[in-house]
DRENPASE-438310 format. One record per residue: chain; z, y, x of N, C-alpha, C, O, CB in turn. Coordinates in Angstrom, 3 decimals, m for minus. Each point is the difference from the previous one (the first is absolute). Glycine has a CB too. Example, Ala and Ser with C-alpha at 12.3 -4.5 7.8 and 13.67 -1.06 7.14 Angstrom:
BEGIN
cadena,nzz,nyy,nxx,cazz,cayy,caxx,czz,cyy,cxx,ozz,oyy,oxx,cbzz,cbyy,cbxx
A,7.800,m5.690,13.190,0.000,1.190,m0.890,0.000,1.200,0.900,0.665,m0.019,1.036,0.581,m1.154,m2.928 $
A,m1.966,2.223,1.542,0.060,1.190,0.820,0.730,1.090,m0.770,0.169,1.108,0.509,m2.314,m1.736,0.675 $
//
This chain:
BEGIN
cadena,nzz,nyy,nxx,cazz,cayy,caxx,czz,cyy,cxx,ozz,oyy,oxx,cbzz,cbyy,cbxx
A,5.140,m13.283,m11.273,m1.148,0.592,0.474,m0.021,m0.012,1.564,1.052,0.121,0.628,m1.128,1.274,m2.753 $
A,m1.027,m1.530,2.693,m0.116,m0.025,1.481,m0.153,1.458,0.449,m0.898,0.721,m0.434,m0.196,m3.082,0.482 $
A,1.977,2.745,0.808,m0.008,1.377,0.502,m0.182,0.062,1.461,0.642,m0.747,0.739,0.788,1.389,m2.559 $
A,m2.292,0.231,2.274,m0.224,0.258,1.413,0.571,1.399,0.347,m0.475,1.022,m0.495,m1.633,m2.515,0.494 $
A,3.148,1.500,0.874,0.485,1.242,0.388,m0.556,0.344,1.384,0.196,m0.770,0.939,1.860,0.428,m2.350 $
A,m2.772,1.523,1.568,m0.544,0.385,1.211,0.956,1.092,0.484,0.116,1.042,m0.645,m2.561,m1.676,0.026 $
A,3.122,0.416,1.728,1.082,0.902,0.499,m0.479,0.502,1.348,m0.539,m0.763,0.801,2.455,m0.487,m2.026 $
A,m1.722,2.508,1.467,m0.435,0.665,1.272,1.108,1.058,0.388,0.016,1.116,m0.520,m2.603,m1.449,m0.051 $
A,3.481,m0.062,1.479,0.913,0.865,0.648,0.563,m0.618,1.241,0.533,m1.108,m0.071,m0.023,2.104,m2.087 $
A,m0.598,m0.322,3.340,0.415,m0.742,1.259,1.536,m0.041,0.234,0.470,m0.689,0.906,m2.673,1.402,0.102 $
A,2.940,m0.004,m1.794,1.485,0.058,0.252,0.820,m0.783,m1.045,0.135,0.456,m1.135,m0.475,1.809,2.182 $
A,0.879,m3.421,m0.681,0.821,m0.795,m0.834,1.286,0.695,m0.521,0.665,m0.462,m0.928,m1.601,m1.437,2.185 $
A,1.235,3.029,m0.601,1.303,0.722,m0.446,m0.376,1.232,m0.876,0.886,0.801,m0.300,0.385,m1.525,2.490 $
A,m2.475,0.894,m2.586,m0.387,1.122,m0.713,0.221,0.005,m1.473,0.322,m1.066,m0.524,m1.844,1.271,2.243 $
A,1.391,0.855,m2.449,0.202,0.125,m1.370,m1.272,m0.817,m0.564,0.115,m0.687,m1.015,1.265,3.099,1.102 $
A,m2.484,m2.317,0.551,m1.126,m0.943,m0.445,0.338,m1.385,0.069,m0.473,m0.750,m0.854,m1.083,2.306,1.589 $
A,2.285,m1.994,0.132,0.483,m1.475,0.006,0.950,m0.340,m1.195,0.002,m1.113,m0.525,m0.162,1.139,3.090 $
A,0.916,0.937,m2.934,0.968,m0.135,m1.121,m0.933,m0.107,m1.274,0.231,m0.845,m0.865,1.788,2.261,2.057 $
A,m3.003,m0.597,m1.275,m0.911,0.061,m1.252,m0.674,m1.384,m0.020,m0.122,m0.613,m1.060,m0.369,3.260,1.138 $
A,0.057,m3.134,1.090,m0.726,m1.341,0.109,0.878,m1.099,m0.535,m0.424,m0.844,m0.790,m0.852,1.605,2.828 $
A,2.571,m0.728,m1.564,1.001,m1.060,m0.320,0.312,0.003,m1.479,0.084,m1.036,m0.660,0.918,1.232,2.952 $
A,m0.828,1.071,m2.800,0.228,0.139,m1.416,m1.187,m0.555,m0.847,0.233,m0.655,m1.016,1.198,2.682,1.538 $
A,m2.639,m1.780,m0.127,m1.249,m0.376,m0.735,m0.035,m1.494,0.044,m0.109,m0.618,m1.059,m1.196,2.753,1.652 $
A,1.388,m2.754,0.534,m0.137,m1.439,0.228,1.170,m0.750,m0.828,m0.250,m0.905,m0.796,m0.836,1.332,3.242 $
A,2.231,m0.011,m2.206,1.183,m0.626,m0.646,m0.107,0.011,m1.565,0.239,m0.971,m0.718,1.172,1.718,2.730 $
A,m1.795,0.461,m2.418,m0.186,0.185,m1.492,m0.976,m0.922,m0.537,0.259,m0.663,m1.004,0.279,2.978,1.190 $
A,m1.770,m2.409,0.488,m0.970,m0.836,m0.525,0.413,m1.553,0.059,m0.455,m0.771,m0.845,m1.238,2.596,1.535 $
A,2.462,m2.222,0.204,0.491,m1.417,0.098,1.024,m0.200,m1.059,0.042,m1.046,m0.649,m0.455,0.911,3.126 $
A,1.286,1.174,m2.673,1.079,m0.208,m1.110,m0.698,m0.114,m1.288,0.501,m0.728,m0.858,1.270,2.046,2.054 $
A,m2.930,m0.653,m1.454,m0.616,m0.030,m1.245,m0.767,m1.292,m0.149,m0.531,m0.250,m1.082,0.427,2.727,1.055 $
A,0.010,m3.326,1.056,m0.635,m1.378,m0.073,m1.449,0.010,0.330,m0.723,m0.933,m0.349,2.330,0.319,m1.367 $
A,m2.090,1.722,2.432,m1.371,m0.030,0.484,m0.200,m0.695,1.342,0.895,0.024,0.844,m1.194,2.046,m2.085 $
A,m0.810,m2.662,1.440,m0.304,m0.622,1.283,m0.494,1.239,0.893,m0.875,0.766,m0.402,0.212,m3.240,m0.644 $
A,1.276,2.603,2.249,m0.198,1.117,0.826,m0.539,m0.444,1.463,0.642,m0.709,0.775,1.242,1.938,m2.158 $
A,m3.064,m0.736,1.608,m0.517,0.000,1.439,0.173,1.323,0.561,m0.696,0.975,m0.285,m0.973,m2.699,m0.162 $
A,2.774,1.699,1.378,0.365,1.305,0.630,m0.737,0.150,1.286,0.330,m0.646,0.995,1.936,0.612,m2.025 $
A,m3.275,0.888,1.025,m0.847,0.265,1.158,0.524,1.352,0.833,m0.355,1.140,m0.300,m1.718,m2.308,m1.075 $
A,2.861,0.886,2.330,0.476,1.114,0.867,m0.971,0.150,1.048,0.054,m0.762,0.965,2.318,0.382,m1.416 $
A,m3.275,1.293,0.375,m1.099,0.197,0.999,0.424,0.212,1.398,m0.653,m0.513,0.909,m0.586,1.441,m2.679 $
A,2.287,m0.209,2.008,0.556,0.214,1.414,0.582,m1.355,0.414,m0.408,m0.501,1.048,0.995,3.056,m1.394 $
A,0.328,m3.184,m0.387,0.636,m1.234,0.402,m1.105,m1.200,0.284,0.166,m0.875,0.850,1.974,1.658,m2.298 $
A,m3.199,m0.678,0.659,m1.051,m1.067,0.131,m0.889,0.325,1.126,m0.800,m0.859,0.370,0.848,0.374,m2.781 $
A,0.004,1.702,3.034,m0.840,0.368,1.069,m1.402,0.304,m0.367,m0.894,m0.117,0.838,2.308,m1.196,0.487 $
A,m1.661,1.721,m2.610,m1.373,0.255,m0.449,m0.650,1.016,0.863,0.559,1.066,0.255,0.057,m1.626,m2.555 $
A,m1.787,0.246,2.751,m0.841,0.939,0.783,m0.880,0.833,m0.918,m0.928,m0.525,m0.616,0.923,m1.076,2.549 $
A,0.306,2.975,m2.036,m0.700,0.798,m0.851,m1.399,0.521,0.439,m0.672,0.758,m0.699,2.892,m0.235,m0.022 $
A,m2.609,m1.003,1.963,m1.216,0.585,0.520,m1.201,m0.908,m0.436,m0.043,m1.199,0.275,1.328,2.257,1.746 $
A,m2.198,m0.435,m2.681,m1.318,m0.614,m0.292,m0.841,m0.053,1.196,m0.415,1.012,0.564,0.526,m0.218,m2.832 $
A,m0.350,m1.963,2.635,m0.824,m0.124,1.290,m1.427,0.212,m0.196,m0.424,0.114,m1.150,2.009,m1.676,1.980 $
A,m2.434,1.630,0.251,m1.394,0.313,m0.028,m0.691,m1.298,m0.743,m0.947,0.116,m0.779,1.062,1.469,3.089 $
A,0.441,m2.722,m1.989,m0.566,m1.243,m0.524,0.192,0.020,m1.555,m0.918,m0.331,m0.751,1.434,m0.979,2.983 $
A,0.632,1.686,m2.657,0.379,m0.028,m1.504,m0.817,1.110,m0.635,m0.359,m0.180,m1.164,2.816,m0.690,1.521 $
A,m2.773,1.914,0.214,m0.791,1.099,m0.595,m1.372,m0.560,m0.184,m0.541,0.105,m1.101,1.893,1.773,2.184 $
A,m1.952,m2.464,m0.089,m1.301,m0.592,m0.049,m0.138,m0.996,m1.035,m1.025,m0.052,m0.679,0.827,0.471,2.954 $
A,1.237,m1.275,m2.451,m0.012,m1.102,m1.076,0.463,0.445,m1.336,0.021,m0.796,m0.938,0.396,m0.813,2.679 $
A,m0.030,2.891,m1.877,0.595,0.460,m1.164,m0.722,m0.380,m1.391,0.638,m0.360,m0.989,0.182,2.179,2.532 $
A,m2.137,m1.705,m1.508,m0.805,m0.387,m1.233,m0.364,m1.478,0.071,m0.704,m0.431,m0.913,m0.270,2.783,0.715 $
A,1.332,m3.119,1.088,m0.417,m1.413,0.146,0.991,m0.774,m0.776,1.084,m0.137,0.567,m2.143,0.423,1.715 $
A,0.939,m0.801,m3.402,1.007,m0.697,m0.813,0.269,m1.352,0.571,0.998,m0.615,m0.376,m1.713,1.840,m1.650 $
A,m0.080,m1.720,2.884,0.293,m1.328,0.708,0.927,0.134,1.080,0.719,m0.960,0.277,m2.872,0.196,m0.798 $
A,2.229,1.841,1.173,0.768,0.292,1.079,1.111,1.141,0.083,0.796,0.045,0.938,m2.776,m0.974,m0.131 $
A,1.978,1.768,m1.764,0.816,1.186,0.089,1.435,m0.207,m0.185,0.795,0.882,0.323,m2.659,0.273,m1.077 $
A,2.250,m2.289,0.244,1.477,m0.268,m0.231,0.642,m0.910,1.167,1.199,m0.279,0.006,m1.654,0.439,m2.618 $
A,m0.359,m0.555,3.499,0.504,m0.969,1.036,1.322,0.410,0.781,0.900,m0.804,0.243,m3.339,0.190,0.009 $
A,2.455,1.881,0.095,1.200,0.415,0.666,1.264,0.362,m0.885,1.108,0.178,0.508,m2.729,0.610,1.181 $
A,1.396,m0.700,m2.930,1.176,0.390,m0.893,0.044,m0.918,m1.208,0.448,0.337,m1.096,m0.600,2.103,1.811 $
A,m0.354,m3.634,m0.417,m0.060,m1.118,m1.114,1.413,m0.249,m0.757,0.056,m0.193,m1.215,m1.935,m1.003,2.680 $
A,2.933,1.220,m0.677,1.268,m0.256,m0.533,0.464,1.068,m0.931,0.579,m0.241,m1.060,m0.103,m1.005,3.050 $
A,m0.773,2.503,m1.520,0.419,1.138,m0.794,m0.880,0.072,m1.305,0.542,0.365,m1.044,0.219,0.897,3.205 $
A,m1.985,m1.567,m2.147,m0.926,m0.036,m1.077,0.447,m0.911,m1.021,0.068,0.337,m1.182,m1.833,0.215,2.643 $
A,2.130,m1.916,m0.959,0.495,m0.945,m0.874,1.251,0.491,m0.765,0.092,m0.163,m1.217,m1.067,m1.546,2.728 $
A,1.886,2.280,m0.816,1.297,0.563,m0.625,m0.388,1.016,m1.032,0.570,m0.010,m1.090,0.796,m0.314,3.220 $
A,m2.266,1.169,m1.864,m0.399,1.040,m0.910,m0.659,m0.579,m1.281,0.327,0.442,m1.102,m0.623,1.093,3.093 $
A,m0.577,m2.464,m1.868,m0.678,m0.599,m1.103,0.896,m1.001,m0.800,m0.301,m0.404,m1.123,m1.829,0.714,2.437 $
A,3.216,m0.660,m0.658,1.005,m0.873,m0.840,0.869,0.799,m0.871,0.553,m0.560,m0.947,m0.488,m1.081,2.722 $
A,0.110,2.869,m1.559,0.964,0.832,m0.634,m0.233,0.479,m1.421,m1.164,0.263,m0.300,1.560,0.357,2.510 $
A,0.474,m0.484,m3.048,m0.196,0.546,m1.332,0.518,1.594,m0.075,m0.402,0.797,m0.848,0.707,m3.353,m0.140 $
A,0.544,2.824,1.911,0.640,1.361,0.059,0.060,0.500,1.450,0.524,m0.721,0.849,0.880,0.186,m2.912 $
A,m1.883,1.663,2.371,m0.065,0.528,1.281,1.072,1.235,0.050,m0.024,0.920,m0.818,m2.571,m1.721,1.093 $
A,3.457,0.707,0.702,1.142,0.996,0.204,m0.220,0.618,1.349,0.014,m0.698,1.015,1.684,m0.613,m2.439 $
A,m1.870,2.403,1.452,m0.163,0.884,1.269,1.345,0.690,0.330,0.490,0.715,m0.875,m2.996,m0.250,0.328 $
A,3.095,m0.600,1.631,1.209,0.559,0.317,m0.211,0.649,1.607,m0.157,m0.722,0.985,1.572,m1.130,m2.755 $
A,m1.388,3.159,1.806,m0.191,0.705,1.154,0.433,1.440,m0.067,0.194,0.555,m1.082,m1.964,m2.089,1.502 $
A,1.919,2.136,0.734,0.160,1.475,0.029,m1.231,0.800,0.087,m0.917,m0.470,0.675,2.966,0.045,0.341 $
A,m2.198,1.473,m1.549,m1.117,0.928,0.076,0.261,0.829,1.196,0.989,0.729,0.064,m1.415,m0.689,m2.544 $
A,m0.512,m0.148,3.503,0.028,0.808,1.230,m1.225,0.793,0.078,m1.107,m0.514,m0.156,2.478,m1.128,1.325 $
A,m1.184,2.970,m0.914,m1.202,0.869,0.095,m0.837,m0.164,m1.231,m1.223,m0.038,0.137,1.214,m0.124,2.353 $
A,0.498,0.069,m3.572,m0.655,m0.073,m1.333,m0.961,m1.251,m0.016,m1.050,0.035,m0.643,1.188,2.592,0.347 $
A,0.219,m3.651,0.966,m0.810,m1.286,m0.021,0.884,m1.233,0.245,1.220,0.029,0.163,m3.240,1.245,0.693 $
A,1.239,m2.352,m0.854,0.784,m1.309,0.258,0.286,m0.008,1.476,m0.651,0.661,0.809,m0.467,m2.022,m2.723 $
A,2.203,0.516,2.245,0.118,m0.342,1.501,m1.293,m0.658,0.412,m0.725,m0.592,m0.801,3.277,0.252,0.716 $
A,m2.808,0.472,1.373,m1.229,m0.457,0.578,m0.154,m1.504,m0.269,m1.120,m0.424,m0.285,1.237,2.237,2.065 $
A,0.943,m2.659,m1.709,m0.065,m1.391,m0.135,m0.494,m0.375,m1.485,m0.756,m0.949,m0.209,2.656,0.719,2.034 $
A,m1.433,1.012,m2.767,m0.457,m0.307,m1.423,m1.488,0.482,m0.216,m0.785,m0.672,m0.669,3.257,0.931,m0.203 $
A,m2.793,0.823,1.412,m1.378,0.440,m0.138,m0.859,m1.082,0.715,m1.070,m0.326,m0.512,1.705,2.888,0.421 $
A,m0.241,m3.102,1.183,m0.747,m1.046,0.753,m0.167,m1.284,m0.835,m1.022,m0.684,0.038,1.927,1.632,2.132 $
A,0.229,m1.238,m2.965,m0.101,m1.183,m0.928,m1.037,0.281,m1.013,m0.781,m0.910,m0.280,3.171,0.306,0.583 $
A,m2.495,1.740,m0.882,m1.004,0.208,m1.049,m1.475,0.017,0.751,m0.969,m0.534,m0.539,2.774,1.966,m1.045 $
A,m1.886,m0.871,2.684,m1.200,m0.156,0.713,m0.606,m1.416,0.232,m1.167,m0.308,m0.242,1.987,2.311,1.226 $
A,0.192,m2.856,m0.458,m0.382,m1.244,0.386,0.013,m1.089,m0.993,m0.653,m1.027,0.187,1.381,1.780,1.814 $
A,0.046,m0.549,m3.125,0.216,m1.075,m0.904,m0.774,0.259,m1.379,m0.407,m0.924,m0.705,2.722,0.497,1.864 $
A,m2.464,1.688,m1.444,m0.613,0.367,m1.272,m1.531,0.069,0.176,m0.580,1.086,0.025,2.679,0.214,m0.717 $
A,m2.731,m2.460,0.811,m1.420,m0.051,0.533,m0.939,m0.357,m1.173,0.460,m0.424,m1.060,0.326,m0.318,3.437 $
A,m2.075,0.916,m2.177,m0.967,m0.413,m0.981,0.290,m1.491,m0.228,0.275,m0.728,0.954,m2.069,2.495,m0.249 $
A,1.737,m2.202,m1.901,0.327,m1.472,m0.336,1.425,m0.315,m0.242,0.379,m1.067,m0.482,m2.243,0.485,1.828 $
A,2.687,1.621,m0.968,1.466,m0.165,m0.176,0.477,0.995,m1.118,0.275,m0.389,m1.135,0.032,m0.331,3.653 $
A,m0.238,1.842,m2.178,0.300,1.191,m0.963,m1.013,0.473,m0.849,0.284,0.498,m1.088,1.124,0.169,2.635 $
A,m2.550,m0.777,m1.155,m1.229,0.451,m0.765,m1.215,m0.883,0.302,m0.012,m0.809,0.928,0.871,3.183,m0.876 $
A,m1.803,m2.184,m0.830,m1.269,m0.748,0.068,m1.140,1.126,0.005,0.095,0.990,m0.725,0.894,m3.191,m0.575 $
A,m2.008,2.003,2.109,m1.167,0.992,m0.142,m1.029,m0.747,m0.812,m0.481,m1.060,0.400,0.873,2.306,1.874 $
A,m0.702,m0.721,m3.340,m1.069,m0.484,m0.872,m1.106,1.009,m0.214,0.179,1.048,m0.621,1.491,m2.450,m0.484 $
A,m2.795,1.050,1.631,m1.184,0.971,m0.061,0.450,1.313,0.481,m0.346,1.017,m0.601,m0.700,m2.172,m1.335 $
A,1.861,1.207,3.074,0.355,1.286,0.635,1.239,0.707,m0.673,0.515,1.016,0.468,m2.988,m0.775,0.147 $
A,2.890,m0.860,m1.727,1.179,0.689,m0.607,1.211,m0.893,0.233,m0.071,m1.226,0.096,m1.347,2.406,m1.900 $
A,2.607,m0.419,1.893,1.256,m0.688,0.263,0.579,m0.557,m1.358,m0.024,0.694,m1.016,0.476,0.856,3.083 $
A,0.044,m2.764,m2.050,0.596,m0.568,m1.124,1.477,m0.558,0.369,0.141,m0.683,1.014,m2.565,0.125,m1.926 $
A,3.328,0.810,0.217,1.356,m0.452,0.349,0.057,m1.395,m0.041,m0.634,m0.668,m0.816,1.611,2.604,m0.010 $
A,m0.113,m2.476,1.825,0.084,m1.510,0.156,1.488,m0.502,m0.011,0.223,m1.208,0.084,m2.414,1.259,1.307 $
A,3.155,0.809,m1.488,1.339,m0.496,0.083,0.586,m0.084,m1.496,1.033,0.583,m0.329,m0.738,0.460,2.785 $
A,m0.980,m1.740,m3.228,0.427,m0.169,m1.394,1.273,m0.829,m0.091,0.668,m0.015,m1.034,m3.052,0.185,0.300 $
A,2.701,m0.825,1.770,1.253,m0.770,m0.011,1.288,0.893,m0.078,1.047,m0.450,m0.467,m2.278,m1.313,1.810 $
A,1.118,3.019,m0.879,1.055,1.048,0.071,0.054,0.662,m1.327,m0.932,0.681,m0.426,0.610,m0.287,2.885 $
A,1.481,m0.614,m3.139,0.197,0.508,m1.315,1.181,1.011,m0.032,0.378,0.527,m1.046,m1.320,m2.696,0.115 $
A,1.461,2.386,2.066,1.174,0.870,0.211,m0.181,0.692,1.273,m0.240,m0.722,0.968,1.746,m0.743,m2.246 $
A,m1.429,2.857,1.483,m0.081,0.619,1.245,1.124,1.003,0.046,m0.024,0.997,m0.722,m2.464,m1.373,0.906 $
A,3.504,0.118,0.682,1.183,0.952,0.137,0.163,0.410,1.343,m0.084,m0.806,0.926,1.216,m0.198,m2.725 $
A,m0.878,2.341,1.982,0.192,0.641,1.331,1.422,0.529,m0.036,0.446,0.585,m0.988,m2.952,0.070,1.328 $
A,3.263,m0.894,0.855,1.405,0.606,0.024,m0.150,0.632,1.481,m0.259,m0.660,1.006,1.804,m1.185,m2.703 $
A,m1.337,3.242,1.651,m0.233,0.705,1.232,0.947,1.130,0.150,0.795,0.274,m0.899,m3.135,m0.914,0.825 $
A,2.277,1.311,1.195,0.800,1.186,0.245,m0.784,1.064,0.743,m0.842,m0.335,0.833,2.867,m1.090,m0.802 $
A,m1.765,2.748,m0.316,m0.737,1.033,0.656,0.931,0.871,0.659,1.072,0.240,m0.557,m2.863,m0.356,m1.021 $
A,1.491,0.668,2.800,0.898,0.912,0.620,0.018,1.384,m0.640,1.007,0.704,0.082,m1.364,m1.976,1.971 $
A,m0.802,1.692,m2.723,m0.113,1.174,m0.640,0.470,m0.027,m1.472,0.194,m1.072,m0.573,m2.000,1.507,2.157 $
A,1.974,0.679,m2.147,0.357,0.069,m1.426,m1.156,m0.335,m0.900,m1.135,m0.048,0.476,2.805,1.751,0.078 $
A,m1.454,m1.930,m1.790,m1.016,m0.396,m0.971,m0.957,1.219,m0.144,m1.205,m0.232,m0.087,2.824,m1.415,m1.185 $
A,m1.201,2.831,1.244,m0.848,1.211,m0.130,m0.983,0.134,1.237,m1.193,0.242,m0.179,3.109,0.924,m1.172 $
A,m1.394,m1.325,2.549,m0.758,0.058,1.119,m1.065,m1.158,0.044,m1.140,0.171,0.430,3.106,0.971,0.686 $
A,m1.500,m2.299,m1.587,m0.974,m1.136,0.041,m1.095,0.324,m1.087,m1.181,m0.217,0.271,3.025,m1.571,0.519 $
A,m1.519,2.245,m1.876,m0.865,0.445,m1.084,m1.099,0.948,0.609,m1.193,m0.186,m0.243,3.152,m0.019,m1.505 $
A,m1.510,1.229,2.552,m0.920,1.034,0.519,m0.858,m0.719,0.994,m1.139,0.444,0.139,2.755,1.525,m0.474 $
A,m1.265,m2.992,1.040,m0.897,m0.745,0.897,m0.869,m0.901,m0.594,m0.875,m0.524,0.689,2.433,0.725,0.830 $
A,m1.428,m0.497,m2.872,m0.800,m0.926,m0.659,0.452,m1.357,m0.147,m0.656,m0.800,m0.667,m0.938,2.123,1.396 $
A,2.739,m1.662,m0.116,0.620,m1.321,m0.110,m1.013,m1.086,0.155,m0.259,m0.763,m0.930,1.982,1.693,m0.543 $
A,m2.364,m1.014,2.777,m1.009,m0.942,0.235,0.418,m1.528,m0.254,m0.791,m0.741,m0.584,m0.078,2.467,2.238 $
A,2.085,m2.184,m1.223,0.313,m1.352,m0.272,0.093,m0.406,m1.521,m0.450,m1.065,m0.423,1.620,1.185,2.611 $
A,m0.578,0.777,m2.929,0.071,m0.209,m1.442,m1.401,m0.224,m0.658,m0.263,m0.896,m0.802,2.354,2.325,0.817 $
A,m3.040,m0.366,0.503,m1.375,m0.114,m0.534,m0.696,m1.235,0.357,m0.656,m0.636,m0.825,0.538,2.977,0.915 $
A,0.273,m2.729,1.283,m0.696,m1.199,0.457,0.437,m1.193,m0.725,m0.821,m0.871,m0.285,0.576,1.850,2.451 $
A,1.500,m1.082,m2.491,0.556,m1.211,m0.711,m0.250,m0.011,m1.487,m0.319,m1.056,m0.546,2.064,0.971,2.253 $
A,m1.616,1.216,m2.398,m0.121,0.025,m1.382,m1.442,0.113,m0.365,m0.330,m0.264,m1.156,2.569,1.239,0.947 $
A,m3.125,m0.608,1.086,m1.445,m0.022,m0.402,m0.836,m0.931,0.818,m0.756,m0.771,m0.591,0.995,3.079,m0.125 $
A,m0.170,m2.307,2.081,m0.837,m0.789,0.716,0.414,m1.523,0.034,m0.846,m0.853,m0.269,0.354,2.940,1.557 $
A,1.782,m2.432,m0.961,0.540,m1.281,m0.033,0.028,m0.568,m1.405,m0.338,m1.165,m0.211,1.640,1.755,2.200 $
A,m0.908,0.213,m2.935,0.007,m0.475,m1.331,m1.387,m0.352,m0.509,m0.121,m0.803,m0.926,2.131,2.153,0.569 $
A,m3.067,m0.772,0.935,m1.333,m0.330,m0.481,m0.512,m1.296,0.330,m1.007,m0.424,m0.567,0.611,2.632,0.693 $
A,1.093,m2.972,0.872,m0.423,m1.227,0.378,0.832,m1.089,m0.510,m0.182,m1.160,0.370,m0.736,2.197,1.495 $
A,1.801,m0.712,m2.682,0.973,m0.926,m0.674,m0.492,m0.357,m1.419,m0.995,0.557,m0.465,2.930,0.465,1.801 $
A,m1.235,m1.957,m2.030,m0.389,m0.280,m1.341,0.024,1.188,m0.866,0.935,0.797,0.083,m0.123,m3.002,0.224 $
A,m1.887,2.393,m1.224,m0.060,1.218,m0.773,1.211,0.440,m0.766,0.245,1.181,m0.244,m2.490,m1.738,0.109 $
A,3.072,m0.571,m0.272,1.207,0.271,m0.796,1.288,0.028,0.873,1.115,m0.070,m0.516,m2.262,m1.030,m1.465 $
A,0.960,1.202,3.265,1.161,0.002,0.908,0.863,1.173,m0.180,m0.508,1.119,m0.065,m0.784,m2.346,1.650 $
A,2.652,1.041,m1.676,0.977,0.974,m0.144,0.412,0.658,1.347,0.296,m0.685,0.980,0.445,m0.577,m2.996 $
A,m0.736,2.552,2.022,0.220,0.602,1.319,1.296,0.954,0.008,0.150,0.862,m0.866,m2.752,m0.996,1.271 $
A,3.382,m0.044,0.470,1.164,0.991,0.059,0.180,0.486,1.429,m0.363,m0.698,0.947,1.555,m0.451,m2.889 $
A,m0.653,2.295,2.093,0.172,0.654,1.321,1.247,0.694,0.020,0.197,1.025,m0.653,m2.546,m0.764,0.967 $
A,3.289,m0.866,0.510,1.357,0.569,0.139,0.183,0.691,1.392,m0.147,m0.622,1.052,1.041,m1.206,m2.631 $
A,m0.577,3.094,1.523,0.140,0.746,1.325,1.236,0.807,0.119,0.426,0.717,m0.906,m2.822,m0.593,1.005 $
A,2.934,m0.269,1.027,1.234,0.804,0.332,m0.501,1.196,0.888,m0.361,m0.176,1.164,2.019,m1.946,m1.248 $
A,m1.658,3.243,m0.479,m0.489,1.254,0.819,1.184,0.719,0.653,1.189,m0.082,m0.311,m3.158,0.439,m1.299 $
A,1.389,0.373,2.589,0.938,0.874,0.786,0.971,m0.726,0.805,1.139,0.455,0.103,m1.361,1.166,m1.787 $
A,m0.134,m2.781,2.305,0.866,m0.698,0.829,0.591,0.746,1.172,1.025,m0.395,0.556,m2.279,m1.458,m1.275 $
A,0.645,2.856,1.062,0.480,0.857,1.145,1.351,0.691,m0.478,0.843,0.360,0.822,m3.352,0.098,0.082 $
A,2.656,m0.309,m2.138,1.285,0.606,m0.445,0.794,m0.935,m1.061,0.827,0.453,m0.792,m1.939,1.920,1.192 $
A,0.754,m3.723,m0.308,0.721,m0.960,m0.903,1.458,m0.140,0.314,0.509,0.276,1.086,m2.595,m1.506,m1.326 $
A,2.727,0.759,m0.849,1.447,m0.243,0.222,0.352,m1.459,m0.304,m0.823,m0.719,m0.568,1.335,3.131,m0.019 $
A,0.643,m2.844,0.937,0.365,m1.413,m0.441,m0.148,m0.144,m1.492,m0.414,m1.061,m0.468,2.041,0.836,2.363 $
A,m1.334,1.166,m2.603,m0.074,m0.078,m1.441,m1.356,m0.100,m0.550,m0.197,m0.763,m0.945,2.185,1.989,0.917 $
A,m3.101,m0.414,0.610,m1.219,m0.079,m0.328,m0.794,m1.363,0.377,m0.904,m0.517,m0.657,1.156,2.992,0.822 $
A,0.267,m2.898,0.969,m0.607,m1.250,0.403,0.542,m1.196,m0.900,m0.763,m0.880,m0.399,0.520,1.821,2.831 $
A,1.560,m0.925,m2.720,0.481,m0.987,m0.898,m0.569,0.061,m1.382,m0.258,m1.034,m0.615,2.235,1.063,1.925 $
A,m2.175,1.145,m1.805,m0.647,0.108,m1.317,m1.435,m0.547,0.002,m0.469,m0.546,m0.999,1.891,2.553,0.544 $
A,m2.094,m1.855,1.569,m1.401,m0.420,0.158,0.114,m1.642,0.106,m0.791,m0.716,m0.613,m0.056,3.103,1.909 $
A,1.732,m2.839,m0.598,0.071,m1.568,0.078,0.287,m0.540,m1.435,m0.569,m1.023,m0.381,1.505,1.037,2.876 $
A,m0.014,0.695,m3.341,0.365,m0.400,m1.339,m1.360,0.014,m0.824,m0.281,m0.958,m0.721,2.787,1.944,0.917 $
A,m3.327,0.093,m0.082,m1.213,0.120,m0.665,m0.994,m1.126,0.283,m0.707,m0.477,m0.888,1.133,2.866,0.940 $
A,m0.451,m2.813,1.274,m0.812,m1.164,0.264,0.495,m1.235,m0.612,m0.783,m0.754,m0.578,0.165,1.782,2.591 $
A,1.830,m1.275,m1.925,0.679,m1.197,m0.766,m0.436,m0.025,m1.420,m0.451,m1.028,m0.505,2.488,1.141,1.943 $
A,m1.908,1.036,m2.109,m0.299,0.018,m1.498,m1.422,m0.274,m0.207,m0.373,m0.776,m0.880,2.153,2.413,0.410 $
A,m2.607,m1.008,1.272,m1.505,m0.279,m0.208,m0.341,m1.466,0.175,m0.813,m0.550,m0.744,0.278,2.844,1.587 $
A,1.131,m2.900,0.100,m0.292,m1.506,0.340,0.584,m0.776,m1.219,m0.617,m0.961,m0.459,0.775,1.210,3.174 $
A,0.978,0.147,m3.217,0.673,m0.788,m1.144,m0.789,m0.053,m1.185,0.108,m0.950,m0.775,2.000,1.576,1.569 $
A,m2.964,0.403,m1.015,m0.830,0.186,m1.200,m1.309,m0.930,0.223,m0.692,m0.226,m0.992,1.612,2.788,0.558 $
A,m1.247,m3.040,1.523,m1.349,m0.734,0.254,0.218,m1.379,m0.517,m0.905,m0.833,0.063,0.228,2.168,2.055 $
//
């Protein structure tokens, strides 16, 4: 399976980096073709420019500044998101990726004013993330990232796409044991794919 891993964390010494490494190495060990897109390492610019916003609905030109990223997205069969949840949302660089790459004609089509999903190539959507707060506090806040992925992002993928969401909560009080257990959980999930 062709897998695209979208990774967003600026610190190569972080727990997020360990999660990313576990994810990528597990996919490779399982024999999957992995396109590892480290948004920080690649210097991805998350800012949607004025020109890009003006060209947003122009299918002939809206992809010109992100064509390589669009090509990688359209080539994948499985999308893996690996990021920390900050302030109950994506890191800005990942949000910028969605703003700039999930364009009309890429992630969706407009047909008579209605949105139609267009990423039918994606048959697996997996998120591996961490939260500073507890699961209960996150639940009370509405867990925006989980909802955005399991509802919004899922809606533009293949109708039969399998979705999984792995989260390590309460990182502010995590222990070496809780972090090791989460990495083991990630390995087990990837081994089942």
